[in-house]
C-alpha positions in Angstrom: -23.5 -16.5 38.0 -22.8 -15.3 34.4 -20.5 -12.6 35.8 -18.6 -15.1 37.9 -18.0 -17.1 34.7 -17.1 -14.2 32.6 -14.5 -13.2 35.2 -13.0 -16.5 34.9 -13.3 -17.3 31.3 -12.2 -14.5 29.0 -13.9 -13.8 25.7 -12.1 -15.1 22.5 -11.0 -12.6 19.7 -13.0 -13.3 16.6 -9.7 -13.9 14.6 -9.0 -16.7 16.7 -12.1 -19.0 15.9 -10.8 -20.4 12.7 -7.7 -21.6 14.3 -9.6 -23.0 17.4 -12.2 -24.7 15.3 -9.7 -26.1 13.0 -7.8 -27.3 16.0 -10.7 -28.7 17.5 -11.7 -30.7 14.3 -8.3 -32.1 13.8 -8.3 -33.1 17.4 -11.3 -35.2 16.9 -9.8 -36.9 13.9 -6.5 -37.6 15.8 -8.4 -39.4 18.5 -10.2 -41.5 16.1 -6.7 -42.4 14.5 -4.6 -42.6 17.6 -5.6 -41.5 21.1 -2.2 -40.1 22.3 -2.0 -37.9 19.0 -5.5 -36.6 20.1 -4.2 -35.8 23.7 -1.6 -33.6 21.9 -4.4 -32.0 19.8 -6.4 -31.3 22.8 -3.5 -29.3 24.3 -2.9 -27.3 21.0 -6.7 -26.6 21.0 -6.3 -25.6 24.6 -3.5 -23.4 23.8 -5.3 -21.7 21.0 -8.3 -20.7 23.3 -5.8 -19.3 25.8 -3.7 -17.4 23.1 -6.8 -15.8 21.4 -8.3 -14.6 24.9 -9.7 -11.0 24.9 -10.2 -9.7 28.2 -11.9 -6.4 29.0 -9.8 -3.8 30.5 -10.2 -0.7 32.6 -8.7 2.4 31.0 -7.5 5.4 32.8 -9.4 8.4 30.9 -7.7 11.5 32.1 -6.6 13.6 29.5 -2.8 13.4 28.5 -2.2 9.8 29.4 -0.5 7.7 27.0 -1.9 4.0 27.6 0.1 0.7 26.8 -1.1 -0.6 23.3 0.1 -4.1 24.4 0.5 -6.6 27.2 4.2 -7.7 27.7 7.4 -6.4 29.0 9.1 -3.0 28.2 11.9 -4.4 26.1 13.7 -1.0 25.5 13.3 2.7 25.8 15.3 4.8 23.2 15.1 7.9 21.0 14.3 7.1 17.2 12.7 8.5 14.1 9.2 7.0 13.4 8.7 5.0 10.3 9.1 7.2 7.2 6.1 5.9 5.8 3.9 8.0 8.4 5.2 11.2 7.2 6.2 12.5 10.8 9.6 13.7 9.8 13.0 12.2 10.7 13.5 13.8 14.2 14.1 11.5 16.8 11.5 11.1 19.6 11.3 8.8 22.6 10.2 5.3 21.6 8.8 2.8 24.2 9.1 -0.9 22.9 6.8 -3.6 24.5 7.7 -7.2 23.8 5.0 -9.8 23.7 5.8 -13.4 24.3 3.4 -16.2 23.1 1.6 -16.5 26.5 0.8 -12.6 26.5 -2.7 -11.4 25.5 -2.1 -10.3 21.6 -4.9 -8.0 21.1 -3.7 -4.5 20.5 -5.4 -1.3 21.9 -4.9 2.4 21.0 -2.8 4.5 23.1 -4.6 8.0 23.0 -7.6 9.9 21.9 -7.5 11.4 18.5 -7.8 10.9 14.8 -5.7 8.1 12.7 -3.8 10.7 10.3 -2.1 7.8 8.5 -1.9 4.0 8.3 0.6 2.2 6.4 1.5 -1.6 6.0 5.1 -2.7 5.0 6.1 -6.1 4.3 9.7 -7.4 5.7 11.6 -9.8 7.5 10.6 -11.8 10.5 13.5 -11.3 12.8 13.4 -11.8 16.7 11.2 -9.0 17.7 13.3 -8.2 20.7 16.2 -6.9 18.3 16.5 -3.3 18.0 16.8 -3.7 14.1 13.4 -5.4 13.9 11.8 -1.8 14.2 13.2 -1.1 10.7 13.6 -4.7 9.0 10.3 -6.6 10.2 7.1 -6.7 8.8 5.0 -3.9 10.4 1.7 -2.0 10.5 2.2 1.6 11.4 -0.5 4.3 12.5 -0.1 7.8 13.2 -2.7 9.4 15.7 -3.3 13.1 15.5 -4.5 14.5 19.1 -6.6 17.4 19.8 -3.5 19.3 21.0 -1.7 19.3 17.7 0.6 16.7 18.6 0.8 13.2 17.4 1.9 9.7 18.4 2.8 6.7 16.3 2.1 3.1 17.3 3.6 0.3 15.2 2.7 -3.5 15.5 5.8 -5.4 14.3 5.7 -8.9 13.4 8.3 -11.3 15.2 10.2 -14.5 14.9 7.1 -16.6 15.2 4.5 -14.1 14.3 3.3 -14.1 10.6 0.3 -12.2 10.4 -0.6 -8.5 11.5 -4.4 -7.6 12.0 -5.2 -3.9 12.0 -8.8 -3.1 12.1 -8.6 0.5 11.8 -7.4 3.0 8.9 -6.6 6.6 8.2 -9.2 9.0 8.9 -10.9 6.9 11.8 -11.6 8.2 15.3 -9.2 7.1 18.0 -10.3 6.2 21.4 -7.5 5.3 24.3 -8.0 1.7 25.2 -10.1 0.7 22.3 -9.2 -2.5 20.7 -7.9 -2.1 17.2 -5.8 -5.2 16.1 -3.9 -8.4 16.8 -0.5 -10.0 16.0 -0.3 -13.9 15.7 1.8 -15.4 17.6 4.6 -13.3 19.3 5.6 -9.8 18.5 6.4 -6.2 19.5 4.6 -3.0 19.5 6.4 0.5 19.4 4.9 3.6 20.6 6.8 7.0 19.6 5.9 9.8 21.9 5.9 13.6 21.1 9.4 15.0 21.3 10.2 16.1 24.9 7.8 13.6 26.7 9.2 11.5 29.2 8.3 7.7 29.6 7.0 6.8 32.9 7.8 3.1 32.5 11.2 1.6 32.8 12.9 -1.4 30.9 11.8 -4.8 32.2 8.5 -3.6 33.6 5.4 -5.4 32.9 2.7 -3.5 31.3 -1.1 -4.4 30.3 -2.7 -3.3 27.1 -5.6 -0.6 27.7 -4.6 -0.2 31.4 -0.9 0.7 32.1 0.2 4.4 31.6 3.3 4.7 29.4 3.5 8.4 29.6 1.8 11.7 30.6 1.8 14.3 28.1 0.8 17.1 30.4 2.9 15.8 33.5 6.3 17.2 34.5 7.5 13.8 36.4 11.1 13.1 35.8 12.3 9.8 34.1 11.7 7.0 36.5 14.3 4.2 37.4 13.6 0.8 38.6 15.1 -2.4 40.1 14.3 -6.0 40.4 13.1 -6.9 43.9 
């Protein structure tokens, strides 16, 4: 019975409980003042429960796979230099950008196994996260992860037009495990993954990906770039 309930109702990320409890309390007061206002509060509280859901994921564990750090849609694939504060150099490398709307799960997960070699928060603007310049101008939290083969990957949480809080629960020196939860962004955002030079992404623009499950790239594979079409 418990497993059946768990399969239907997702756990809630702990960062969401202050919002859920606060909204619930406001709803009770609103019902006491004016019932239609209480109905609106109940809808908001329900949405908070939905937004902060934190479902388990099944992560592919074969060495060399780069796993999506976020739920959402692949918004762009381009070549770009990683954030300068990570100290990874200014050489352009493949970048996969995943855009999260307010209905996506916003818990972020690590893309690869390794060790966090750098972690840096940079304040900035709150432009629409779907814009290319959001990677440079928006508030962001950047991680560099050094892998066992000597290569590195950068993963960057980017605040969006609605998002006003980036939560990162891992720092420099910490061990990284692909698919492990490491943070969250409230309430709509983008996550960029900078792949090693020469690695070909295995996703296409417009594709839906799932944090902790979808494979963005294969570091040891030789598959050519994929194309896709809406069907």
